[in-house]
DRENGUKOL-912637 format. One line per 10 residues: number of its first residue (from 1); for each residue x, y, z of N, C-alpha, C. Coordinates in steps of 0.05 Angstrom, whole numbers, padded with zeros to 5 digits. Atoms other than C-alpha are relative to their C-alpha. Example, Ala and Ser with C-alpha at 12.3 -4.5 7.8 and 13.67 -1.06 7.14 Angstrom:
// residues 2
1) 00018:-00024:00000:00246:-00090:00156:00018:00024:00000; -00016:-00024:-00001:00273:-00021:00143:-00015:00022:00014 $
//
This chain:
// residues 136
1) -00011:00004:00026:-01642:-01353:01899:-00016:00016:-00021; 00015:-00016:00018:-01684:-01299:01869:00018:00011:-00022; -00016:-00009:00023:-01660:-01280:01799:00027:-00014:-00002; -00025:00016:00002:-01608:-01335:01801:00001:-00013:-00027; 00001:00011:00027:-01610:-01343:01726:00028:-00010:-00009; -00024:00010:00011:-01558:-01383:01689:00000:00004:-00030; -00003:-00004:00029:-01534:-01363:01620:00020:-00019:-00011; -00018:00020:00012:-01504:-01416:01576:-00007:-00001:-00030; 00006:00001:00028:-01498:-01412:01501:-00021:00020:-00008; 00021:-00018:00010:-01561:-01383:01471:-00024:00001:00017 $
11) 00024:-00001:-00017:-01607:-01390:01530:00007:00009:00029; -00002:-00008:-00028:-01619:-01364:01600:-00022:-00017:00014; 00019:00018:-00013:-01652:-01411:01650:00002:00002:00030; 00001:00002:-00030:-01671:-01421:01723:-00016:-00025:00006; 00013:00025:-00005:-01689:-01494:01730:00010:-00013:00025; -00007:00013:-00026:-01690:-01526:01799:-00018:-00024:00004; 00016:00024:-00006:-01712:-01594:01821:00005:-00009:00029; -00002:00013:-00026:-01725:-01629:01887:00001:-00029:-00005; -00005:00028:00005:-01697:-01699:01885:00000:-00015:00027; 00000:00016:-00024:-01711:-01752:01938:00008:-00028:-00008 $
21) -00010:00027:00004:-01672:-01817:01940:-00004:-00016:00025; 00004:00017:-00023:-01692:-01873:01986:00018:-00024:-00001; -00016:00024:-00001:-01651:-01931:02010:-00017:-00025:-00008; 00014:00025:00008:-01668:-02001:01984:-00015:-00011:00024; 00018:00010:-00021:-01726:-02029:02025:-00004:00020:00023; 00003:-00022:-00021:-01726:-01962:02064:00014:-00008:00026; -00016:00007:-00024:-01674:-01991:02111:00013:00025:00012; -00010:-00024:-00014:-01649:-01941:02163:00031:-00002:00002; -00029:00004:00003:-01576:-01942:02139:00016:00024:00010; -00016:-00024:-00004:-01554:-01870:02146:00003:00009:00029 $
31) -00005:-00013:-00025:-01522:-01838:02206:00008:00029:-00007; -00009:-00027:00004:-01504:-01765:02215:00028:00001:-00012; -00027:00001:00010:-01432:-01783:02202:00001:-00007:-00029; 00000:00008:00028:-01450:-01814:02135:-00011:00022:-00018; 00011:-00020:00017:-01489:-01754:02111:00020:00021:-00009; -00020:-00020:00008:-01428:-01708:02111:00015:-00007:-00025; -00013:00007:00025:-01388:-01747:02059:-00019:-00003:-00023; 00020:00002:00021:-01452:-01760:02020:-00005:00027:-00012; 00004:-00028:00009:-01463:-01685:02017:00023:00008:-00019; -00024:-00007:00016:-01392:-01676:01990:-00001:-00014:-00027 $
41) 00001:00015:00025:-01402:-01730:01937:-00020:00013:-00019; 00020:-00013:00017:-01466:-01697:01912:00009:00027:-00009; -00010:-00027:00007:-01435:-01628:01913:00020:-00002:-00023; -00021:00004:00021:-01375:-01653:01872:-00013:-00009:-00026; 00012:00011:00025:-01418:-01692:01822:-00017:00022:-00014; 00017:-00021:00012:-01467:-01635:01811:00017:00022:-00013; -00019:-00020:00012:-01409:-01587:01799:00011:-00010:-00026; -00010:00012:00025:-01381:-01635:01747:-00020:00000:-00022; 00021:-00001:00019:-01448:-01635:01713:-00009:00028:-00006; 00005:-00028:00004:-01447:-01559:01713:-00027:00008:00013 $
51) 00024:-00006:-00015:-01504:-01557:01764:00008:00013:00026; -00006:-00014:-00025:-01510:-01521:01830:-00017:-00012:00022; 00014:00011:-00023:-01529:-01554:01896:-00010:00023:00017; 00013:-00021:-00016:-01578:-01509:01933:-00003:-00009:00029; 00005:00010:-00028:-01595:-01553:01993:00003:-00030:00000; -00002:00028:-00004:-01581:-01622:02019:-00006:-00007:00029; 00005:00010:-00027:-01606:-01661:02079:-00010:-00028:-00002; 00009:00028:00001:-01626:-01731:02098:-00009:-00010:00027; 00008:00015:-00024:-01656:-01779:02148:00013:-00027:-00002; -00012:00027:-00001:-01639:-01851:02164:-00005:-00016:-00026 $
61) 00007:00017:00023:-01673:-01879:02102:-00004:00015:-00027; 00003:-00015:00025:-01674:-01823:02050:00016:00026:00002; -00014:-00026:00001:-01640:-01759:02027:-00017:00018:-00019; 00013:-00021:00016:-01666:-01694:01996:00022:00017:-00013; -00018:-00018:00014:-01628:-01654:01944:-00017:00021:-00014; 00012:-00021:00016:-01649:-01587:01916:00023:00012:-00016; -00022:-00010:00016:-01607:-01566:01857:-00010:00013:-00026; 00005:-00015:00025:-01605:-01521:01796:00014:-00014:-00022; -00012:00013:00023:-01591:-01551:01728:-00006:00015:-00026; 00004:-00013:00026:-01588:-01532:01654:-00018:-00017:-00017 $
71) 00018:00014:00018:-01638:-01551:01600:00014:-00022:-00016; -00014:00020:00016:-01584:-01591:01564:00008:-00025:00016; -00006:00023:-00017:-01576:-01639:01623:-00024:-00020:-00001; 00020:00021:-00001:-01614:-01705:01617:-00003:-00008:00029; 00003:00005:-00028:-01642:-01710:01687:00002:-00029:00008; -00001:00029:-00007:-01650:-01786:01686:00029:-00010:00000; -00028:00007:00001:-01576:-01793:01667:00015:00011:00025; -00012:-00012:-00024:-01556:-01745:01722:-00007:-00015:00025; 00009:00015:-00023:-01597:-01781:01774:00013:-00027:00002; -00013:00026:00000:-01569:-01848:01754:00030:00002:00008 $
81) -00028:-00005:-00007:-01498:-01820:01760:00002:00007:00030; -00001:-00007:-00028:-01513:-01789:01828:-00004:-00025:00017; 00006:00024:-00015:-01541:-01856:01853:00024:-00020:-00001; -00022:00020:00002:-01485:-01901:01826:00025:00009:00014; -00025:-00009:-00012:-01426:-01858:01847:-00003:00002:00031; 00003:-00003:-00029:-01454:-01841:01916:-00002:-00027:00014; 00002:00027:-00012:-01471:-01915:01929:00028:-00012:00002; -00027:00012:00001:-01401:-01937:01909:00018:00013:00022; -00017:-00014:-00019:-01366:-01884:01951:-00008:-00004:00029; 00010:00004:-00027:-01410:-01893:02012:00006:-00029:00009 $
91) -00006:00028:-00006:-01402:-01969:02009:00030:-00003:00005; -00029:00001:-00005:-01326:-01959:02006:00007:00011:00027; -00008:-00014:-00025:-01322:-01911:02064:-00014:-00012:00025; 00015:00011:-00022:-01375:-01944:02108:-00009:-00029:-00005; 00005:00028:00008:-01370:-02016:02085:-00014:-00017:00022; 00010:00016:-00022:-01383:-02047:02153:-00029:00007:00006; 00027:-00010:-00006:-01445:-02004:02166:-00020:-00009:-00022; 00018:00006:00022:-01476:-02015:02097:-00005:-00030:-00002; 00002:00029:00001:-01462:-02090:02099:-00018:-00012:00022; 00020:00009:-00021:-01505:-02095:02162:-00028:-00002:-00012 $
101) 00027:-00002:00011:-01565:-02080:02118:-00003:-00014:-00027; 00002:00012:00027:-01548:-02108:02049:00023:-00019:-00005; -00020:00020:00008:-01512:-02170:02024:00012:00007:-00027; -00009:-00007:00027:-01507:-02146:01952:00009:00029:-00001; -00010:-00028:00003:-01476:-02082:01925:-00024:00019:-00007; 00022:-00019:00004:-01539:-02040:01933:00000:00021:00022; 00005:-00021:-00021:-01557:-01977:01971:-00026:00013:-00006; 00024:-00016:00006:-01611:-01939:01934:-00022:-00018:-00011; 00023:00011:00013:-01681:-01959:01915:00002:00005:-00030; -00002:-00003:00029:-01688:-01968:01839:-00015:00025:-00010 $
111) 00015:-00023:00008:-01738:-01911:01836:00008:00025:00016; -00006:-00025:-00014:-01735:-01838:01858:-00023:00019:-00004; 00020:-00022:00003:-01779:-01776:01867:00015:00025:-00009; -00012:-00025:00009:-01764:-01713:01828:-00024:00019:-00006; 00020:-00020:00005:-01806:-01649:01825:00013:00026:-00008; -00011:-00027:00008:-01793:-01584:01789:-00010:00020:00021; 00008:-00021:-00019:-01795:-01523:01833:00013:00026:-00009; -00010:-00026:00008:-01784:-01450:01826:-00005:00021:00022; 00002:-00021:-00020:-01786:-01383:01861:-00028:00011:00003; 00027:-00011:-00002:-01860:-01368:01848:-00020:-00023:-00002 $
121) 00021:00020:00002:-01925:-01406:01853:-00011:00000:-00029; 00012:00002:00027:-01962:-01430:01791:-00021:00022:-00004; 00021:-00021:00003:-02019:-01380:01805:00013:00027:-00005; -00014:-00025:00005:-01969:-01322:01808:00010:00001:-00029; -00010:00001:00027:-01937:-01344:01743:-00023:00002:-00020; 00023:-00001:00018:-02005:-01354:01710:-00010:00029:-00002; 00008:-00028:00000:-02025:-01282:01730:00019:00017:-00016; -00020:-00015:00014:-01960:-01255:01703:-00003:-00004:-00030; 00003:00005:00029:-01970:-01289:01636:-00026:00012:-00011; 00026:-00011:00009:-02044:-01268:01632:00002:00030:-00003 $
131) -00001:-00029:00000:-02024:-01195:01645:00020:00011:-00021; -00019:-00009:00021:-01974:-01192:01587:-00015:00018:-00020; 00012:-00019:00019:-01987:-01136:01537:-00003:-00014:-00028; 00005:00014:00025:-02019:-01175:01479:-00002:00020:-00023; 00001:-00019:00022:-02007:-01141:01412:-00028:-00001:-00014; 00025:-00002:00014:-02068:-01118:01372:00000:-00014:-00026 $
//
């Protein structure tokens, strides 16, 4: 995704984050069959938020999303939307499976992990900034 800049309004950006969502109590809920529709839900939601899904994968008790977003997106609002909609849709489609693990309408842990990421390391970026032609 080198030089995958996004222009919107008066700015150009390239913001990417790695998001990890875990199931409530880290229960091993997900099957391979469940990850496919979950991927579609996230792809659809991110598109609606004018974001771009770069990568998605998961294990039995958590999922990883790598996506590009715009500076005008409130990440906490986006994450809450991703969690609530995906939980609702997955519980509808795989009700019997999810109900084996949870009595209440839950799926995701209340917290999440998010880290900013980009195409270069901090040290490379630091060198680039240090080497700028400073005016006299």
